[in-house]
N, C-alpha and C positions, 0 to 999 in steps of 0.2 A: 791142671789139666786145659783151662781156658787158654793160656799160654801157647801151650801144645797146638791145639786147634787152630790158634791165627796161626802159627809156623807151617802148620801143615796147608792150612787154605794158601799162605804165602807161596808156598812150594810148589803148590798144584799150578797156580797161576803163572810160575815162571817154567815149571815144565812145559806147560800148553804154548807159552810163546818159544821155548826152544824146539818143541814138536813141529810147530808152524814153521820156523825158521828152514830146520833140517827136511821137511817136507817140499818147501819151495825150491831148496837146495836139490833135494833128490829129482823133482820135477825138473828141474834146469838140464842135469846131468843127463836124464834119460831122453829129454828133448834134443839134447845136443848130440848124444851119441846117435839118435834115431834120424837125425838130418845129417851126420856123417856118414852112416850107413848108406842112405838113401842117396846121397850124394855120389858116394863110390859105385852103386848099383847104378845109377843113371850114366854114370861116367863110362864104365864097362859097357853097358847097352848102346850107348851113343856114341 
């Protein structure tokens, strides 16, 4: 049981790190796509 608990804790730590990385990546993608959309709108209006 104790070994399983340790493995679970390690898995959770890895998941948190993975989650943070994918969150940052998603945020970057959102910012980039929003920037592209804004750029297109500005170019059309301007």
